[in-house]
C-alpha positions as CSV (number, residue, x, y, z in Angstrom):
1,M,183.5,169.6,197.4
2,P,186.4,168.0,199.4
3,I,189.9,169.5,199.7
4,N,193.1,167.8,198.6
5,F,194.2,166.4,202.0
6,R,197.7,165.6,200.9
7,S,198.3,169.2,199.7
8,A,196.7,170.6,202.9
9,L,199.0,168.5,205.1
10,N,202.1,169.4,203.1
11,R,201.3,173.0,203.4
12,G,200.7,172.7,207.2
13,L,204.0,170.8,207.8
14,Q,205.9,173.3,205.7
15,Q,204.4,176.2,207.7
16,Q,205.3,174.5,211.0
17,G,208.9,173.8,209.9
18,L,208.3,170.0,210.0
19,R,209.8,167.3,207.7
20,P,207.6,165.9,204.9
21,P,205.7,162.7,205.7
22,V,207.3,159.3,205.2
23,W,205.1,156.6,203.6
24,Y,204.9,152.9,203.9
25,F,202.6,150.7,201.8
26,T,201.1,147.2,202.2
27,A,199.0,145.4,199.7
28,T,196.4,142.6,200.0
29,Q,195.8,139.7,197.8
30,R,192.8,141.4,196.3
31,Q,194.7,144.4,195.0
32,W,193.8,146.7,197.8
33,W,196.3,149.1,199.4
34,Q,196.9,150.5,202.8
35,A,199.2,153.5,203.4
36,T,200.9,154.2,206.7
37,L,201.8,157.9,207.3
38,R,204.7,158.9,209.6
39,V,205.2,162.5,210.6
40,D,207.6,163.0,213.5
41,P,206.9,163.4,216.4
42,Y,203.3,162.3,215.9
43,P,201.9,158.7,216.1
44,L,201.6,156.6,212.9
45,V,198.4,156.8,210.9
46,T,197.2,153.9,208.7
47,S,194.6,154.4,206.0
48,C,191.6,152.2,205.3
49,L,191.8,149.7,202.4
50,C,191.8,151.5,199.1
51,F,192.2,150.4,195.5
52,S,195.2,152.5,194.7
53,K,198.2,153.9,196.5
54,A,197.1,157.5,195.7
55,A,193.6,157.0,197.3
56,A,195.2,155.3,200.4
57,K,197.6,158.3,200.8
58,E,194.7,160.7,200.6
59,N,192.7,158.8,203.2
60,A,195.7,158.6,205.6
61,C,196.2,162.4,205.3
62,E,192.5,163.0,206.0
63,Q,192.7,160.9,209.2
64,F,195.9,162.6,210.3
65,L,194.4,166.1,209.8
66,Q,191.2,165.1,211.7
67,A,193.4,164.0,214.6
68,H,195.7,167.1,214.3
69,P,193.6,169.9,212.9
70,E,196.2,172.5,214.0
71,L,198.4,171.3,211.1
72,S,195.8,171.7,208.4
73,Q,196.4,174.4,205.9
74,P,193.6,174.0,203.3
75,S,194.7,173.8,199.8
76,E,193.2,176.2,197.3
77,R,192.9,173.4,194.8
78,V,189.6,171.7,194.8
79,V,189.5,168.0,193.9
80,E,186.7,167.6,191.4
81,S,186.7,163.9,191.3
82,T,185.3,161.1,193.5
83,P,187.6,158.2,194.5
84,W,188.8,156.3,191.4
85,S,188.0,152.8,192.6
86,R,187.0,149.5,191.0
87,I,189.6,149.8,188.3
88,L,188.5,146.7,186.3
89,N,185.2,148.3,185.5
90,G,186.8,151.5,184.3
91,P,186.3,155.0,185.6
92,P,183.2,155.4,187.9
93,E,179.9,156.5,186.6
94,G,179.8,160.3,186.0
95,F,183.6,160.7,185.9
96,V,183.5,162.5,182.6
97,H,181.8,165.5,184.2
98,L,184.6,165.8,186.7
99,V,187.5,165.9,184.3
100,R,189.4,169.2,184.4
101,Q,190.2,170.9,181.1
102,R,192.6,173.4,182.6
103,F,195.9,172.8,184.4
104,L,196.6,175.3,187.2
105,E,199.4,176.0,189.7
106,L,197.6,174.0,192.4
107,D,197.2,171.1,190.0
108,L,201.0,171.1,189.6
109,E,201.4,171.0,193.4
110,A,199.0,168.0,193.7
111,V,200.9,166.1,191.0
112,L,204.3,166.8,192.4
113,T,203.3,165.7,195.9
114,G,201.2,162.8,194.7
115,P,202.1,159.1,194.4
116,G,205.2,159.6,192.3
117,Y,203.8,158.7,188.8
118,I,201.3,160.1,186.3
119,S,200.0,158.5,183.1
120,V,200.2,160.5,179.9
121,D,198.5,160.1,176.5
122,C,198.3,162.2,173.4
123,E,195.8,162.5,170.6
124,G,196.9,164.2,167.3
125,V,195.7,165.5,164.0
126,I,197.3,165.3,160.6
127,T,198.6,168.7,159.3
128,E,198.5,169.7,155.6
129,S,202.2,168.7,155.4
130,G,201.3,165.2,156.5
131,R,202.8,165.4,160.0
132,I,201.0,164.5,163.1
133,Q,200.5,167.4,165.6
134,L,199.4,167.4,169.2
135,A,195.7,168.2,169.6
136,L,194.9,166.8,173.0
137,L,196.9,165.9,176.1
138,S,195.4,163.7,178.8
139,L,196.9,163.1,182.3
140,F,195.8,161.0,185.2
141,D,197.4,160.9,188.7
142,G,195.3,158.2,190.3
143,E,192.7,160.6,191.5
144,Q,192.2,163.5,189.1
145,A,192.1,163.5,185.3
146,W,192.9,166.3,182.9
147,V,192.1,166.6,179.3
148,L,193.8,169.6,177.8
149,G,193.4,171.0,174.3
150,M,196.1,172.9,172.6
151,Q,194.9,176.3,174.0
152,A,195.0,174.8,177.6
153,C,198.4,173.3,176.9
154,T,199.8,176.6,175.7
155,E,198.4,178.5,178.6
156,A,199.8,176.0,181.1
157,R,203.0,175.3,179.2
158,D,205.4,176.3,182.0
159,L,203.5,174.3,184.6
160,L,203.3,171.2,182.4
161,A,207.0,171.6,181.5
162,R,207.8,171.3,185.3
163,V,205.9,168.1,185.4
164,F,207.7,166.6,182.4
165,S,211.1,167.8,183.6
166,N,210.7,166.7,187.2
167,E,212.9,163.7,188.0
168,G,210.8,162.8,191.0
169,T,207.6,162.0,189.0
170,I,207.6,159.0,186.6
171,K,205.7,159.7,183.4
172,V,204.0,156.6,182.2
173,F,203.1,156.2,178.6
174,C,201.8,153.5,176.2
175,D,203.9,154.0,173.1
176,Y,206.2,156.8,174.3
177,G,207.8,157.2,170.9
178,A,204.6,158.3,169.2
179,D,203.6,160.6,172.1
180,R,207.1,162.1,172.4
181,R,207.0,163.2,168.7
182,M,203.7,165.1,169.4
183,L,205.0,166.6,172.7
184,S,208.5,167.7,171.6
185,P,207.5,170.9,169.9
186,L,206.1,172.2,173.3
187,F,208.1,170.3,175.8
188,T,211.8,169.7,175.0
189,E,212.7,168.0,178.2
190,I,210.8,164.9,179.3
191,V,212.6,162.8,181.9
192,N,212.0,159.7,184.0
193,T,209.6,157.9,181.6
194,K,208.2,154.4,181.5
195,D,206.5,152.8,178.5
196,I,204.1,150.0,179.4
197,Q,204.7,148.5,176.0
198,C,208.1,147.6,177.3
199,M,206.9,145.8,180.4
200,K,208.0,142.2,181.1
201,L,207.4,140.2,184.2
202,E,211.1,140.2,185.1
203,G,211.8,143.8,184.2
204,W,211.7,146.5,181.5
205,E,212.9,145.8,177.9
206,S,214.2,148.3,175.4
207,P,211.6,149.5,172.9
208,V,211.5,147.3,169.8
209,Y,209.5,148.5,166.8
210,N,208.1,145.1,165.8
211,N,207.4,144.1,169.4
212,R,204.8,146.7,170.2
213,R,201.7,145.6,172.2
214,S,198.3,147.3,172.1
215,L,197.0,148.9,175.3
216,L,194.1,146.5,175.1
217,S,196.4,143.4,175.1
218,I,198.5,144.9,178.0
219,W,195.3,145.7,179.9
220,E,194.0,142.2,179.5
221,K,197.3,140.6,180.6
222,C,197.6,142.9,183.6
223,T,194.1,142.6,184.9
224,G,192.9,139.3,183.5
225,N,189.8,141.2,182.4
226,E,189.8,139.8,178.9
227,G,187.3,141.4,176.4
228,K,185.9,143.9,178.8
229,Y,188.0,147.0,178.1
230,F,185.8,150.2,178.5
231,K,186.6,152.1,175.4
232,D,184.8,152.8,172.1
233,E,187.4,151.9,169.5
234,K,185.3,153.7,166.8
235,L,186.6,157.0,168.1
236,T,190.3,156.3,167.3
237,V,190.2,158.8,164.5
238,S,188.3,161.8,165.6
239,A,188.3,165.7,165.5
240,W,190.5,166.0,168.5
241,D,191.2,169.7,167.7
242,S,187.5,170.6,168.1
243,A,186.9,173.6,170.3
244,Q,184.2,171.7,172.2
245,L,184.9,168.0,172.8
246,S,181.9,165.6,173.0
247,E,181.3,163.4,176.0
248,E,182.3,160.4,173.9
249,Q,185.6,162.0,173.1
250,L,186.3,162.8,176.7
251,R,185.5,159.2,177.7
252,Y,187.9,157.9,175.0
253,A,190.7,160.3,176.1
254,I,190.4,159.3,179.7
255,A,190.1,155.6,179.1
256,D,193.7,155.4,177.8
257,V,195.4,157.3,180.6
258,F,193.2,155.5,183.2
259,A,194.2,152.0,181.8
260,T,197.8,153.0,181.4
261,Y,198.0,154.2,185.0
262,Q,196.4,151.0,186.3
263,C,198.6,148.7,184.2
264,Y,201.7,150.4,185.6
265,E,200.4,150.1,189.1
266,V,199.7,146.4,188.7
267,R,203.2,145.9,187.1
268,T,204.9,147.6,190.0
269,S,203.0,145.9,192.8
270,P,205.1,143.3,194.6
271,I,202.1,140.9,194.6
272,H,201.7,141.0,190.8
273,R,205.4,140.8,190.0
274,S,205.4,137.4,191.7
275,V,202.4,136.0,189.8
276,E,204.1,133.7,187.3
277,S,200.9,133.0,185.4
278,R,200.7,136.6,184.2
279,S,203.2,136.8,181.3
280,F,204.1,140.0,179.5
281,A,206.3,138.3,176.9
C-alpha cells in the first residue's frame, strides 16, 4: 500500500532543516486541479490534473520525492484509500472497505498537514432522558475517511481535540448546531468552523433556524447533479451505537462527509464562485 507522500516530504524537510513547502493552485473549467509545489532551493514541481486539491498536493509531493529521494522520510501512516475522484458519482467502488475506524497519531499529522479543511458529521442516539448523544463521528480530509464509534472517539479523544482546536484546519459541517451539541460533551473547544447550510454565492450568512437547507439540496445546487445523490435515506434512523456497523451504515456515514467536503470545495473554488447561474439563496 502507498505511503502518504505529503507526510513523508514534511518529515524529510524538517529533518534537513528546510522550510515547509509553499503551494500554488490552478483550476480548469472542468473542476480539475493542479498543485505547484515550491521548496527552496529546488525547482518547482507541478502535479498532474486531479479532481481535488488534496489529491493534487499528494501527486506533486510524490513527483518531488521521486526527483529528490534523499529528502524522503517515509511516514509510518499507511494511506488505506485509493484516490477519491469522480466526485459526482460519489465515493469510488470499494471505498467502504478502506474506511479507517481508529484515529491514530499519524492520522492527526496527515490531517494537520493536509489541504487545510476537513468535513465532519455526527450520528446520534436518543438516551432515556430524551437527549441526543453522540454515537458515531465521521471525518473526511479529501483522501482518507474515518468512521469512529464512541469507543474509538474516547480512545483518540486527545488527538481529535487537537483537530477541533486547531485554528489552521477548517472544520466543515452541514448543520453545525446539531453536531456541536453532540460533540460538546467530549470536545469543549471547536474553532474555525464553516457550515455549508450558511453558504451563499456572495459569502457566508449567519445561521437562521428557519432557513436551513438539506445536504441533498445543497449538493444538487453545488454540483448540478440533481436527483443523483448517492445515499440511502432509509438509514437516517439506525442503530448507530452498534458494536459492529453494517456496510450499509458505513456507506451512509461516509456519504454525508464526502458530500459536505465536496460542496465546500466547490463553494471555495474561484471558478464556481463566479458562476452566476448557481444560486445558494
